[in-house]
C-alpha positions in Angstrom: -5.0 50.8 40.2 -3.2 49.3 37.1 -4.9 47.3 34.4 -3.3 44.1 35.6 -4.4 44.7 39.1 -8.0 45.4 37.9 -8.0 42.2 35.9 -6.7 40.3 38.9 -9.4 41.6 41.3 -12.1 41.0 38.8 -10.8 37.5 37.8 -10.9 36.3 41.4 -9.2 33.0 40.5 -5.9 34.5 39.5 -4.4 37.0 37.2 -4.1 34.6 34.2 -7.1 32.3 33.4 -7.3 29.7 30.7 -9.4 30.6 27.7 -12.8 28.9 27.9 -16.0 29.8 26.1 -18.1 28.8 29.2 -16.2 31.2 31.6 -18.4 34.2 31.7 -16.0 36.0 34.2 -13.2 36.0 31.7 -13.8 39.3 30.0 -11.3 41.8 28.6 -10.6 45.1 30.4 -11.3 48.2 28.3 -9.4 51.4 28.9 -9.3 54.8 27.1 -6.0 55.5 25.3 -4.5 57.8 22.8 -4.5 56.9 19.1 -1.0 57.3 17.7 -2.5 57.8 14.2 -4.9 60.8 14.7 -4.1 61.7 18.3 -7.7 61.3 19.3 -8.9 59.1 22.2 -9.6 55.5 21.3 -10.1 52.3 23.4 -7.7 49.5 24.2 -9.1 46.1 25.3 -6.6 44.0 27.4 -7.1 40.3 28.1 -4.8 38.4 30.5 -5.1 34.7 29.7 -3.3 31.4 30.0 -3.0 29.0 27.0 -1.4 25.6 27.4 1.9 25.3 25.5 2.0 29.1 25.2 2.1 29.8 29.0 0.7 33.2 30.1 0.0 35.8 27.5 -1.4 39.3 27.3 -3.6 40.1 24.3 -4.3 43.7 23.6 -6.5 45.2 20.8 -6.8 49.0 20.1 -9.5 50.6 17.9 -10.0 54.3 17.1 -13.6 55.4 16.2 -12.3 58.6 14.7 -9.8 57.4 12.1 -10.8 53.7 12.2 -7.2 52.7 12.9 -6.7 49.4 14.7 -3.9 47.3 16.1 -3.6 44.0 17.9 -0.6 42.6 19.8 0.2 39.6 21.9 2.9 39.5 24.5 4.3 36.6 26.5 3.7 37.1 30.2 5.4 33.9 31.3 8.9 33.1 32.0 11.6 32.6 29.3 11.9 28.9 28.6 15.0 26.9 29.4 15.8 26.3 25.7 15.2 28.1 22.4 13.0 26.5 19.7 13.0 26.4 15.9 9.9 25.5 13.9 10.5 24.5 10.2 7.2 24.2 8.2 7.0 22.9 4.7 4.0 24.7 3.3 2.5 22.4 0.6 -1.2 23.3 0.4 -3.7 26.0 1.3 -4.6 24.0 4.4 -1.1 24.7 5.7 -1.8 28.5 5.3 -4.5 28.1 8.0 -2.2 26.8 10.7 -2.3 28.9 13.8 1.0 30.6 14.7 2.1 32.3 17.9 5.0 34.6 17.1 6.8 36.1 20.1 8.5 39.5 19.6 11.9 37.7 20.1 11.3 35.3 17.2 13.0 35.6 13.8 10.9 34.6 10.7 12.6 33.4 7.5 11.4 32.3 4.1 14.6 30.9 2.5 13.1 30.6 -1.0 12.7 34.4 -1.1 15.8 35.2 0.9 13.4 37.0 3.2 13.8 37.5 7.0 12.0 39.4 9.7 14.6 40.0 12.4 13.9 39.6 16.1 12.4 42.5 18.1 11.3 44.4 14.9 7.7 43.3 15.3 5.4 42.9 18.2 4.2 39.4 19.1 1.1 38.2 17.3 -1.4 35.3 17.3 -2.3 34.6 13.7 -2.1 32.1 10.9 0.6 31.5 8.3 -1.4 33.5 5.8 -2.0 36.2 8.4 1.8 36.4 9.1 2.4 37.0 5.3 -0.4 39.5 5.1 0.9 41.4 8.0 4.4 41.6 6.4 2.9 42.9 3.1 0.9 45.5 5.0 4.1 46.6 6.8 5.9 47.0 3.4 3.0 48.9 1.9 2.9 51.4 4.7 5.6 53.8 3.5 5.3 53.0 -0.3 3.8 56.5 -1.2 6.8 58.2 0.3 9.3 55.9 -1.3 7.7 56.4 -4.8 8.2 60.1 -4.4 11.7 60.0 -3.0 13.2 56.7 -4.3 11.1 55.3 -7.1 13.6 52.5 -8.0 13.5 51.2 -4.4 9.7 51.4 -4.4 9.5 49.4 -7.6 11.6 46.6 -6.2 9.5 46.5 -3.1 6.3 46.3 -5.2 7.9 43.4 -7.1 8.8 41.7 -3.8 5.3 42.2 -2.4 3.8 40.4 -5.5 6.1 37.5 -4.8 4.8 37.4 -1.2 1.2 37.6 -2.3 1.8 34.6 -4.6 2.8 32.5 -1.7 -0.8 32.6 -0.5 -1.9 30.6 -3.5 0.8 27.9 -2.7 1.5 27.4 -6.4 4.8 25.8 -5.3 6.1 24.5 -2.0 8.0 27.0 0.3 9.5 26.8 3.8 8.6 28.9 6.8 11.2 29.0 9.6 10.4 30.5 13.1 13.4 30.7 15.3 12.7 31.9 18.9 15.5 31.8 21.5 12.9 32.5 24.2 11.0 29.3 23.4 7.6 31.1 23.6 6.6 30.8 19.9 4.4 28.0 18.5 3.2 26.5 15.2 0.0 24.3 15.2 0.2 20.6 14.4 -3.2 19.7 12.9 -2.3 16.0 12.9 -1.8 15.9 16.7 -1.2 13.6 18.4 0.4 12.0 15.4 3.7 13.2 13.9 3.5 16.0 11.4 5.6 15.2 8.4 5.5 18.9 7.2 6.6 20.3 10.6 10.0 19.9 12.3 10.5 21.1 15.8 14.1 21.5 17.2 15.2 22.7 20.7 18.6 24.2 21.2 20.7 25.9 23.9 20.9 29.6 23.7 24.2 31.4 23.0 25.6 34.0 25.4 24.6 36.7 22.8 21.0 35.5 22.7 20.9 35.4 26.5 22.1 39.0 26.6 19.3 40.0 24.1 16.7 38.4 26.3 18.2 39.8 29.5 19.0 36.4 30.8 22.2 35.9 32.8 24.4 33.1 31.5 27.1 31.3 33.3 30.1 31.4 31.0 32.6 29.9 33.5 32.1 26.3 34.7 33.6 25.8 38.0 35.2 22.4 38.6 34.0 20.7 41.8 36.6 18.7 43.8 36.1 15.0 44.3 35.3 15.4 47.9 32.4 17.8 47.1 31.0 15.3 44.7 31.2 12.6 47.3 29.3 14.8 49.8 26.6 15.5 47.2 26.0 11.8 46.9 25.2 11.6 50.6 22.9 14.5 51.0 19.9 16.3 49.5 20.8 19.8 48.3 18.1 22.5 48.6 18.2 25.9 46.7 15.8 28.7 46.2 14.0 29.2 42.9 10.7 30.5 41.5 7.6 28.4 40.7 7.2 28.0 36.9 3.4 28.3 37.3 2.8 31.2 39.7 6.3 32.6 39.9 6.2 32.6 43.7 9.3 31.7 45.7 9.8 27.9 46.0 12.5 25.4 46.9 14.1 22.8 44.7 15.6 19.6 46.1 18.5 17.9 44.2 20.0 14.5 44.8 22.5 12.3 43.1 21.1 8.8 42.7 22.7 5.6 41.5 20.3 3.5 39.4 21.1 -0.3 39.6 22.4 -1.8 36.4 22.6 1.7 34.8 24.5 4.8 35.9 24.4 7.9 38.1 21.7 10.5 37.6 20.7 13.8 39.1 17.1 14.1 40.3 15.6 17.6 40.9 12.1 18.2 42.4 10.4 21.5 42.9 7.4 22.0 45.3 5.4 25.3 45.5 3.6 26.0 48.7 1.6 28.8 47.1 -0.1 27.0 44.3 0.7 23.4 45.0 2.5 22.9 41.7 5.0 20.0 41.7 7.6 19.1 39.1 10.6 16.8 38.8 13.4 16.7 36.3 16.2 14.2 35.7 19.7 15.0 34.4 22.3 12.5 33.4 25.2 12.5 35.8 27.6 10.8 33.3 29.2 11.5 30.0 27.7 11.1 26.5 27.8 7.5 25.4 29.7 6.6 22.3 26.6 4.8 20.9 22.9 5.6 20.9 20.5 3.3 22.6 17.1 2.1 21.4 15.0 0.2 23.9 11.9 -1.7 22.7 9.4 -3.2 25.2 6.4 -5.4 24.3 3.7 -4.8 26.8 2.0 -8.1 27.7 0.8 -7.6 31.3 -0.5 -4.7 33.5 2.4 -5.3 35.8 4.7 -3.8 33.1 3.2 -0.4 34.1 5.3 -0.6 37.4 8.6 -0.7 35.6 11.0 2.1 36.6 11.8 4.4 33.6 14.4 7.1 33.1 13.8 9.4 30.1 16.5 11.9 29.3 15.9 15.2 27.5 17.3 13.7 24.3 15.0 10.7 24.3 12.3 10.2 21.7 9.2 8.0 22.5 7.4 6.0 19.9 4.2 3.9 20.1 3.8 2.2 16.7 0.3 0.9 17.3 -0.9 4.5 17.9 1.3 6.0 15.1 2.6 8.2 17.8 6.0 9.8 18.2 7.1 12.3 20.9 10.2 14.2 20.0 13.2 14.9 22.3 12.8 17.6 25.0 9.0 17.5 24.8 8.5 16.2 28.4 12.0 17.0 29.6 14.0 14.5 31.7 11.8 12.3 33.9 12.4 9.5 36.4 9.0 7.7 36.8 7.2 4.5 36.0 5.9 3.4 32.6 2.4 4.2 33.8 3.5 7.6 34.9 5.0 8.3 31.5 1.8 7.2 29.6 -0.3 9.5 31.9 2.1 12.4 31.2 1.7 11.8 27.4 -2.1 11.7 27.7 -2.1 14.9 29.7 0.2 16.7 27.3 -1.6 15.6 24.1 -5.2 15.6 25.3 -5.7 17.6 28.5 -3.3 20.5 27.9 -3.8 20.7 24.1 -5.0 24.3 23.3 -6.8 23.1 20.2 -9.3 20.9 22.1 -11.2 23.8 23.8 -12.4 27.3 22.9 -12.6 28.7 19.5 -9.6 26.8 18.2 -11.3 23.4 18.6 -13.1 21.4 15.9 -15.3 18.3 16.5 -13.2 16.1 14.4 -9.9 17.1 16.1 -11.5 16.8 19.6 -12.9 13.4 18.8 -9.5 12.2 17.4 -7.7 13.3 20.6 -10.4 11.7 22.8 -9.9 8.3 21.0 -6.2 8.7 21.4 -6.7 9.2 25.2 -9.0 6.1 25.4 -6.3 4.0 23.7 -3.7 5.2 26.2 -6.1 4.2 29.0 -6.5 0.7 27.4 -2.7 0.2 27.3 -2.4 1.2 30.9 -5.2 -1.2 31.9 -3.6 -4.1 29.9 -6.5 -4.3 27.5 -4.4 -3.4 24.4 -1.1 -4.8 23.4 1.5 -2.3 22.3 5.2 -1.6 22.0 7.0 1.3 23.8 10.2 2.4 22.1 12.7 4.7 23.8 15.2 6.0 21.2 18.0 8.0 22.9 20.9 9.0 20.6 22.9 10.0 23.8 22.3 6.6 25.5 21.2 8.1 28.8 17.7 6.6 29.0 16.8 3.5 31.0 13.9 1.0 31.3 13.9 -1.5 34.2 14.6 -5.1 33.5 12.5 -7.0 36.0 14.5 -10.2 35.2 17.9 -8.6 35.9 20.7 -9.7 35.7 19.1 -12.2 33.2 17.8 -11.0 29.9 14.2 -9.7 29.6 12.3 -11.8 27.0 10.0 -8.9 26.2 12.6 -6.2 26.0 15.3 -5.6 23.3 18.2 -3.1 23.7 19.9 -2.0 20.5 23.1 0.0 20.3 23.6 2.1 17.2 26.0 4.6 15.7 24.7 8.1 15.7 24.2 9.9 12.3 25.9 13.1 11.4 22.6 15.0 11.8 22.1 13.6 15.3 25.7 14.6 16.3 25.0 18.1 14.9 21.8 18.5 16.9 23.7 17.5 20.0 26.6 19.8 19.3 29.1 16.9 19.2 30.5 17.6 15.8 32.1 20.8 17.0 33.2 19.3 20.4 36.9 18.6 20.7 38.0 16.4 23.6 41.6 15.6 22.5 44.5 17.8 21.5 42.6 21.0 22.2 45.3 22.2 24.7 48.1 22.0 22.1 45.9 23.9 19.6 45.2 26.6 22.1 49.0 27.0 22.8 49.8 27.2 19.1 47.1 29.9 18.6 
């Protein structure tokens, strides 16, 4: 029986279990294995667990009692995410060095100030801190220094000098930037200010290139087939069903897709997945139209509990702001959704409070847990109509929608503002490099 099978049988409730200090059944599996340093037998401890935001992971730790060599690794056991992710952290104090970092083996780590880069797939995945990430890098450079000093002393001297510069980063005498770029989307950098926005941390999602898909072993569709108009018309009148895998348990499931016309707005594509094995349900909304010329900012003042029943369409590019809570949710955090205002607030509460990995286990602190509990209580008050607030939907693509219950007359509590996108927003959306006119002539000339 394999290690994973043993863990599954002993776990009882599933192969991957969430980390919890009160779960006495969640114990690592220990197996005898060969030490690659002294070639004596050591022991490897394997723990299959499930962390919110990080999905399923496999933590392994090896120790050798003969030569005292040890090694720890973390591997993602979940599926590759739909988009890649880039974390840009401005390290300004020693507190920033204690931020927890999950680095997948497919992630690239860069420190621009030192012109330093750890390429993807050159290190195993790790669960550490910013300081631990730097220490691991220094330890890796020190490993072959005795051989370099004997064979190439000039190279060894330069590496010693570079290691000193890395060690100085731990003192944070000056600000530096840490960039983690993971095309698999399975890396993570802690936000200690959650659920508030972290001014020092920038998170960006992006679409993988065909080369990145090839590295990850993901098939990419390079050719987009044009659908005839009659096929599009038939799609509007029927629900399409196609087979897929459940994002939670990976069991075979079915996804339903339907084109829907939203009154006073536009056409959207709604996709819903139901898993008969674990009962997981999810829905996603994609815009069925083109990118608008102007961005849209919708501001609604909540004055009555009946506002919670308003229909709401949030595209993947939409940011959500609640000024009274000093809360901002970036684009792609919840994906595309077609729900009500109450459903959106409940999803935000679940994402920030219930599924936050830093509210339970060894990662939690009383202050952080209390702060998130207060945030959840304020969300409940807004839903119950006991607290006035403003909901702002800021979508640079203009594909989000909030129901106007007075339509076709203006809504006195809602304002809709059209604005010109900035160069940075167009760059994030890939619109600066997109050519929609004259490209055929240029192709012929080339």
